[in-house]
C-alpha positions, -999 to +999 in steps of 0.1 A: +163+023+241+174+055+224+151+084+233+147+101+200+120+126+195+092+114+173+061+127+156+035+152+161+000+153+174-009+145+209+024+160+218+008+193+224-012+177+252+019+167+270+029+192+297+061+173+308+094+188+298+112+165+273+149+158+272+173+133+257+209+123+259+237+144+245+241+138+208+204+129+204+175+151+195+166+178+220+132+162+227+114+190+209+088+173+186+089+205+164+122+192+150+104+162+133+090+160+097+065+136+083+070+124+047+040+110+029+044+087-001+010+080-015-002+048-033-012+038-068-037+063-084-036+085-052-019+115-067-034+142-089-022+144-125-024+178-143-022+185-180+010+200-193-001+208-228-030+222-248-054+197-263-084+208-283-113+183-278-136+181-309-173+178-303-168+190-267-167+224-251-142+211-225-106+213-237-074+205-218-051+234-210-019+235-189-025+227-152-060+214-159-068+184-137-066+151-156-066+125-128-092+129-115-116+151-134-148+132-138-165+159-157-141+157-186-140+119-183-177+117-188-180+143-215-147+138-235-134+104-226-113+101-258-095+134-250-091+124-214-075+091-224-050+109-246-038+128-215-037+096-194-022+070-217+016+064-221+034+048-250+035+011-239+071+004-248+091+036-239+066+052-215+066+086-233+035+108-234+008+108-260+018+130-290-012+153-284-012+155-246+011+151-216+003+150-179+025+154-149+019+148-111+008+177-090+029+189-061+023+195-024-003+182+000-031+193-022-020+166-048-028+138-024-056+149-001-086+149-024-084+139-061-118+150-072-144+161-046-179+148-056-203+119-054-192+099-084-157+090-072-167+083-036-139+068-015-115+070-045-115+108-042-105+114-006-073+097+004-051+116+029-075+144+037-085+130+071-049+123+080-040+160+073-070+172+093-058+152+123-024+168+121-039+203+118-063+196+148-033+187+170-014+219+160+012+205+136+030+232+116+024+235+079+060+227+069+062+197+092+042+175+068+057+170+033+040+151+005+062+135-022+038+127-050+050+109-080+038+098-115+022+065-105+020+054-141+057+050-145+079+020-136+106+027-110+135+033-134+115+058-154+106+077-122+143+085-119+151+088-156+123+112-165+116+131-132+147+125-110+122+114-084+146+096-061+171+124-063+143+148-052+132+124-024+168+124-011+170+162-012+136+164+005+149+143+034+181+163+036+162+196+034+138+185+062+167+177+084+183+212+079+150+230+081+136+214+113+168+199+129+156+163+132+150+131+112+118+123+093+090+098+097+081+080+065+044+072+059+039+051+029+007+035+016+002+007-008+024+012-039+042+040-020+060+012+000+073-003-032+085+032-042+103+036-009+119+002-011+133+011-045+146+044-031+165+026-003+182+004-029+189+033-052+204+052-023+229+024-018+244+031-052+242+069-048+263+074-017+295+058-003+289+024+013+303+035+047+279+065+048+247+045+039+236+034+074+246+067+090+227+086+064+196+065+071+200+070+109+204+108+105+175+113+081+149+086+089+137+078+124+107+055+117+090+039+087+053+032+088+044+007+060+006+009+057-012-017+035+021-027+018+018-053-010+051-070+001+045-100-022+022-082-047-015-083-052-035-106-075-058-078-086-029-067-108-034-098-129-071-090-132-064-055-143-038-067-169-062-093-184-096-078-182-093-042-169-099-025-136-121+006-137-111+022-103-149+026-098-150+051-127-178+051-153-156+035-181-158+001-197-135-027-187-119-027-221-111+010-219-098+005-184-075-023-197-062-001-225-053+026-200-039+003-172-017-017-196-002+015-211+014+022-177+048+007-169+038+005-133+010-020-141+034-048-134+050-034-102+025-052-079+024-086-097+021-115-072+056-130-065+070-161-049+085-159-015+111-185-025+125-166-056+150-137-056+182-124-070+218-118-059+228-087-040+231-059-066+247-037-039+276-061-032+281-068-069+283-030-077+312-025-053+329-058-060+358-063-083+342-095-095+329-094-131+313-129-130+282-128-151+249-141-139+256-132-103+223-113-100+201-136-121+167-145-110+167-178-092+144-199-069+151-220-038+143-257-042+114-252-018+096-234-047+094-267-066+084-289-036+052-271-027+023-258-048+012-222-053+046-205-045+035-201-009+002-185-018-032-199-009-039-212-045-029-207-081-031-171-090-045-175-124-062-203-144-069-197-181-087-216-208-064-215-238-083-213-271-075-239-298-069-212-324-034-197-325-019-167-341-039-138-356-071-157-356-070-157-318-078-120-317-098-111-349-109-077-359-145-066-353-154-073-389-140-108-387-160-115-356-192-103-373-188-124-404-173-155-388-190-189-390-181-207-358-195-241-368-161-254-378-147-244-344-172-261-322-153-293-319-120-276-310-123-275-272-101-252-252-077-265-226-071-250-191-037-241-176-029-230-141-001-207-130+014-199-096+027-166-084+062-174-096+050-183-131+032-150-133+060-128-121+088-145-141+067-143-173+059-180-178+021-172-178+024-144-202+046-164-226+020-192-225-008-168-238+014-147-261+000-162-292-036-154-281-032-118-271-016-089-289-009-070-257+014-097-242+044-086-262+042-053-244+039-070-210+069-092-216+090-062-229+082-042-197+086-072-175+122-077-187+132-041-192+117-024-161+117-052-136+139-083-141+165-062-160+164-032-136+201-023-127+191-011-092+166-037-080+144-064-093+111-052-076+095-086-082+115-103-054+107-107-016+114-079+008+140-080+035+137-058+065+150-023+056+180-013+078+160+014+097+158+019+134+120+017+138+096-001+115+058-004+119+041-026+094+003-019+095-025-035+075-061-046+076-073-082+079-105-103+079-119-088+047-131-108+017-101-106-006-095-120-041-066-145-044-072-163-077-090-160-111-103-181-139-102-165-174-114-177-208-112-164-243-143-143-251-141-145-289-140-107-291-112-085-303-086-069-280-090-054-254-121-075-246-106-108-257-106-123-222-135-128-199-133-133-161-153-166-155-147-171-118-129-156-087-114-173-057-117-154-024-101-158+010-123-152+039-122-164+076-093-187+069-110-205+040-111-203+002-144-198-017-153-193-053-176-165-065-205-190-066-199-198-029-183-232-033-153-240-010-120-243-029-090-265-019-058-248-012-036-234+016-055-205+031-039-184+058-050-178+093-073-150+082-079-129+050-065-097+036-077-061+034-101-066+004-073-056-021-040-072-010-042-109+002-031-117+037-001-137+025+014-106+009+005-082+037+018-104+065+052-110+049+066-084+072+062-108+101+094-123+088+111-091+100+103-100+136+128-119+156+127-154+173+107-141+203+077-118+199+053-101+223+017-103+211-011-081+224-047-081+213-070-052+223-104-038+212-102-010+187-128+011+205-121+029+238-118+004+266-107+000+302-083-028+297-104-057+308-105-073+274-068-069+266-049-102+260-011-105+261+013-133+253+050-126+260+080-142+244+061-162+218+084-183+197+086-173+161+102-192+132+113-173+102+091-181+072+061-192+093+031-172+104+024-163+140-011-172+151-019-160+187-040-183+209-064-156+219-102-154+221-125-131+202-157-116+214-185-115+189-190-082+171-158-068+186-131-054+163-096-059+176-060-047+168-034-074+172+002-061+179+033-081+173+063-063+188+100-071+189+127-048+202+153-074+213+164-094+182+182-064+165+201-042+189+189-006+187+161-014+164+124-020+169+099-039+147+062-040+151+033-055+131-002-042+136-032-062+123-064-041+123-097-061+119-120-051+091-097-022+079-102-017+041-070-012+020-078+023+008-097+035+038-071+025+064-051+058+060-082+077+072-091+053+100-094+071+134-083+039+151-050+038+132-043+075+137-050+072+174-026+043+178+001+061+157-001+093+177+000+074+211+031+054+199+048+086+189+040+104+221+052+075+242+084+073+222+094+109+230+085+109+266+116+107+290+096+087+316+085+059+292+090+026+309+084+002+280+097-001+245+062+002+230+032+021+242+010+001+266-024-012+254-039-015+289-063+013+284-077+035+257-096+066+266-109+095+246-082+118+231-104+140+210-138+155+215-150+133+186-142+103+209-168+114+235-204+103+230-237+100+248-244+068+267-281+064+264-282+035+288-268+056+316-283+090+304-249+107+305-218+112+285-197+080+283-163+081+300-174+106+326-139+109+341-128+124+308-159+136+290-186+160+302-219+174+289-212+209+276-238+223+252-226+248+226-248+267+202-253+246+170-253+211+187-281+191+172-279+159+193-267+149+227-235+132+215-223+165+200-225+182+234-202+156+250-168+172+251-134+165+268-128+179+302-099+203+306-082+177+329-081+150+302-044+156+297-038+132+326-051+103+305-019+103+285+001+093+315-015+059+313+004+052+281+039+053+295 
């Protein structure tokens, strides 16, 4: 295994001198950079114009916070919407106000401190605090925020985002002397995937892989919606408020003005396109080479590989303009003549959603669907770089870690019906299908037939989409299951050389203790020479909260420390033991009336401690614990 230097934190605890082979990094972790690509709605947007808000003392001036300023949202929602909305067809700003993404780490750490926004506000703040605690230099962590309202092609066309990302990676290499680690969360993974495809067309083919090897050492895909997320359909049809105090109709108006609203539509694992890269450099001019097509398997099985149909909708009997009347028409209507016209229900799979079949079926009943179909064709199926609504292949990077939460109640299907109200409230969500504990249930608690996976997703992205990266593993995989909390190794379960068939899930034959949260590691360093692939499933990890999970950060730091150590004996860090690494990991054991982990933690009172657990601190000799992870 190549001994490249890797990332940050616990490295300061290591007293061993690091070295690598000639031509590699020197082993100095200070040469590494961490690039953070945030997810959907996880970047601050600031006003870039002057907007006078009538009937409100709060106006918008340049650099004022727009996303997320809850004070202005509550007091001047119409003004706030003007700064958030985009023109649905060409994605230009509102004539009276424009907003642009903020820059730097402050743009992604905390969107709007306060009680109203709750978890939505703080995203990467804890991650940055960990890095600071372990002594990481300020210029070693680089945020690359983007306007998450835009579709991928507009990110480049308007903001030159992918050019800037390429320059950021090249600058980091020159500044610090080593490659970067990519940390992407949620939609940030889709952005990074598009960047890799865009890069193919930007540099010479023979330089593509060397450029990636020089500039990117590892890629951490956290909570990646590899096959989309069904919540996108709900947001498109009835709105998604992000936990903000706005109506679903207002949320739908806002969400559907964004070209990115379709970027995470659920897609079929059996449908894709030709290779745009090969076509670009080929002399062939044959048309239709990159058209969207599906494998015959798509038509042999139900649901496009998903647990159930993504959307079921009751189509009203009335077509045309009468399907979405004005408010005055609704107030004066006599519905007695309509009572005998019963609606009929249609069901649609993931493929039928992402290829537009579903939207064409309801086009006559919803004035917004023309916009959806326009964006679907222009920004996705017709994108010259990549059709994002196709399954992922393993990126050609040396080290890939796919990390996500499991075993949370997650939405996988919906039932909609016409509400009889005007747009944007013309659809009502009548039922929801959830996956939980390997079964499907409706909102009322009734079990639903389908093809549920071995477990459930992370409360936002279904398991089927998150676990697609298991297809990046080779034919033989090592599986380890260990408790998330600190442990002595007695409860660690290992299965070596487990057979894995491409396209099928891997379900380890391992026991679970009640009330114990585990991490299950799937690791492969043999199938692709010089490359490593790992999948981490973290029990009960929420989609948004996972980036500030202490368990995830601990495992990440240990993996990085292990990877740079010249005496490392295994391809991946051992899971045989997990002891305290930070003083926050030490706690008071009331059963034994002492600090837990006495070989590493001791009672040391400092002025200001208010309970026994605060006075449990790491011993000075705790550095030796790291030697267990080689």
